[in-house]
C-alpha positions as CSV (number, residue, x, y, z in Angstrom):
1,X,0.0,0.0,0.0
2,X,1.1,3.5,-0.8
3,X,-0.1,6.2,1.6
4,X,-0.1,9.8,0.8
5,X,0.7,12.3,3.5
6,X,-2.1,14.2,5.0
7,X,-2.3,17.6,3.3
8,X,-4.6,20.6,3.6
9,X,-6.4,21.8,0.5
10,X,-8.3,25.0,0.6
11,X,-9.2,24.6,4.2
12,X,-10.0,20.9,4.4
13,X,-7.9,17.8,5.1
14,X,-7.2,15.2,2.4
15,X,-5.4,11.8,2.7
16,X,-5.4,8.7,0.5
17,X,-4.2,5.0,0.7
18,X,-3.6,3.2,-2.6
19,X,-3.1,-0.5,-3.1
20,X,-2.3,-2.1,-6.5
21,X,-2.7,-5.9,-6.7
22,X,-1.7,-8.0,-9.7
23,X,-3.2,-11.5,-9.3
24,X,-1.4,-14.6,-10.6
25,X,-3.5,-17.1,-8.8
26,X,-6.6,-17.2,-6.7
27,X,-9.9,-15.5,-6.8
28,X,-9.1,-12.9,-9.5
29,X,-8.6,-13.8,-13.1
30,X,-5.0,-14.4,-13.9
31,X,-3.2,-11.2,-14.7
32,X,-6.1,-9.1,-13.5
33,X,-5.1,-5.9,-11.8
34,X,-7.1,-4.4,-9.0
35,X,-6.5,-0.9,-7.8
36,X,-8.0,0.0,-4.4
37,X,-8.0,3.6,-3.3
38,X,-9.3,5.0,-0.1
39,X,-9.8,8.7,0.1
40,X,-10.5,10.4,3.3
41,X,-11.6,14.0,3.0
42,X,-12.7,16.0,6.0
43,X,-14.9,18.9,4.8
44,X,-15.3,20.3,8.4
45,X,-15.9,24.0,8.3
46,X,-18.4,23.9,5.6
47,X,-21.0,25.6,7.8
48,X,-22.9,28.7,6.7
49,X,-20.4,31.5,7.0
50,X,-22.9,34.2,8.2
51,X,-24.0,31.9,11.1
52,X,-20.4,31.2,12.2
53,X,-19.2,34.8,12.3
54,X,-15.9,33.7,10.8
55,X,-13.4,36.4,9.9
56,X,-10.0,36.5,8.3
57,X,-8.3,33.2,7.4
58,X,-11.2,31.2,8.9
59,X,-13.6,33.0,6.5
60,X,-11.3,32.4,3.6
61,X,-11.0,28.7,4.4
62,X,-14.8,28.4,4.8
63,X,-15.3,30.0,1.4
64,X,-12.8,27.7,-0.2
65,X,-14.5,24.7,1.4
66,X,-17.9,25.9,0.2
67,X,-16.6,26.5,-3.4
68,X,-15.1,23.0,-3.4
69,X,-18.4,21.5,-2.1
70,X,-20.3,23.4,-4.8
71,X,-17.9,22.0,-7.5
72,X,-18.3,18.5,-6.1
73,X,-22.1,19.0,-6.3
74,X,-21.7,20.0,-9.9
75,X,-19.7,16.9,-10.7
76,X,-22.2,14.7,-8.9
77,X,-25.0,16.3,-10.9
78,X,-23.2,15.9,-14.2
79,X,-22.5,12.2,-13.4
80,X,-26.1,11.6,-12.3
81,X,-27.4,13.1,-15.5
82,X,-24.8,11.2,-17.5
83,X,-23.5,14.4,-19.1
84,X,-20.8,14.2,-21.7
85,X,-18.9,16.9,-19.9
86,X,-18.1,16.5,-16.2
87,X,-16.6,19.6,-14.7
88,X,-13.7,17.9,-12.7
89,X,-11.4,20.9,-13.3
90,X,-13.5,23.4,-11.4
91,X,-11.8,22.5,-8.1
92,X,-8.7,20.8,-6.7
93,X,-10.9,18.5,-4.7
94,X,-12.8,17.2,-7.8
95,X,-9.5,16.9,-9.7
96,X,-8.1,14.7,-6.9
97,X,-11.3,12.6,-6.7
98,X,-11.7,12.3,-10.4
99,X,-10.8,8.7,-10.9
100,X,-12.8,7.7,-7.8
101,X,-16.1,9.3,-8.8
102,X,-18.3,7.2,-11.1
103,X,-16.1,5.1,-13.4
104,X,-17.0,1.8,-11.8
105,X,-15.9,2.9,-8.4
106,X,-17.6,2.0,-5.2
107,X,-18.1,5.2,-3.2
108,X,-19.1,5.6,0.4
109,X,-19.9,9.0,1.7
110,X,-20.4,9.7,5.4
111,X,-22.3,12.8,6.3
112,X,-22.2,14.2,9.8
113,X,-25.5,15.9,10.7
114,X,-26.5,17.8,13.8
115,X,-29.5,16.7,16.0
116,X,-30.2,20.4,17.1
117,X,-33.1,22.4,15.8
118,X,-31.0,25.5,15.2
119,X,-28.9,23.4,12.7
120,X,-31.9,22.1,10.8
121,X,-31.3,24.1,7.6
122,X,-27.7,22.8,7.4
123,X,-28.8,19.2,8.2
124,X,-31.4,19.3,5.4
125,X,-28.7,20.7,3.0
126,X,-26.3,17.9,4.0
127,X,-28.9,15.1,3.6
128,X,-29.9,16.6,0.2
129,X,-26.3,16.6,-0.9
130,X,-25.8,13.0,0.2
131,X,-29.1,12.0,-1.6
132,X,-27.8,13.5,-4.9
133,X,-24.5,11.7,-4.4
134,X,-26.3,8.5,-3.8
135,X,-28.2,8.9,-7.1
136,X,-24.9,8.7,-9.2
137,X,-24.8,5.4,-11.0
138,X,-21.4,4.0,-11.6
139,X,-20.5,3.5,-15.2
140,X,-17.7,1.1,-15.9
141,X,-16.0,3.1,-18.5
142,X,-12.9,5.0,-17.3
143,X,-11.8,8.2,-19.0
144,X,-9.2,7.7,-21.7
145,X,-6.3,9.5,-19.9
146,X,-7.0,7.5,-16.7
147,X,-7.1,4.2,-18.6
148,X,-3.8,5.1,-20.3
149,X,-2.2,6.0,-16.9
150,X,-3.4,2.8,-15.3
151,X,-2.2,0.7,-18.3
152,X,1.2,2.3,-18.2
153,X,1.5,1.7,-14.5
154,X,0.4,-1.9,-14.9
155,X,3.2,-2.4,-17.6
156,X,5.7,-0.8,-15.3
157,X,4.8,-3.1,-12.4
158,X,4.6,-6.2,-14.5
159,X,8.1,-5.4,-15.8
160,X,9.4,-4.9,-12.3
161,X,7.8,-8.2,-11.2
162,X,9.4,-10.1,-14.1
163,X,12.8,-8.6,-13.3
164,X,12.4,-9.5,-9.7
165,X,11.4,-13.1,-10.6
166,X,14.4,-13.4,-13.0
167,X,16.6,-12.1,-10.2
168,X,15.2,-14.8,-7.8
169,X,15.9,-17.4,-10.4
170,X,19.5,-16.3,-10.7
171,X,20.0,-16.6,-7.0
């Protein structure tokens, strides 16, 4: 597994774990490659800015988070409607998550909501956002550039594996 460091992007925290498995025997078809990626994105701070009374850097971070959430909502809407153009480039968040949204991926979104009446409007917005995300149907066709990147990586790893096997045989 390859773990990326935790980094901050426009006011929210992002981290990922990637695992590439090339199967030779067992449950997967021989030579099948599986790529597993776990993204953890903490969108904390996406509250309504007027309500929080945020100022300065906190206000800027809140705006950045809200813009990224809006861009993510646009991507989810485009995927749900099966649009030919999906606006992944509108935010760093959606660019990072591009190969994990739709494209045959399994996505789990956890939404934290408040039980308090004064937070009802935000809770309704959060549930509505999650409901829209849930409506995205996974298509199994990856974008051309991502397919190319994966194929190149598979070739690189296969070559490394062959070289390692040859090295073992020489020993």
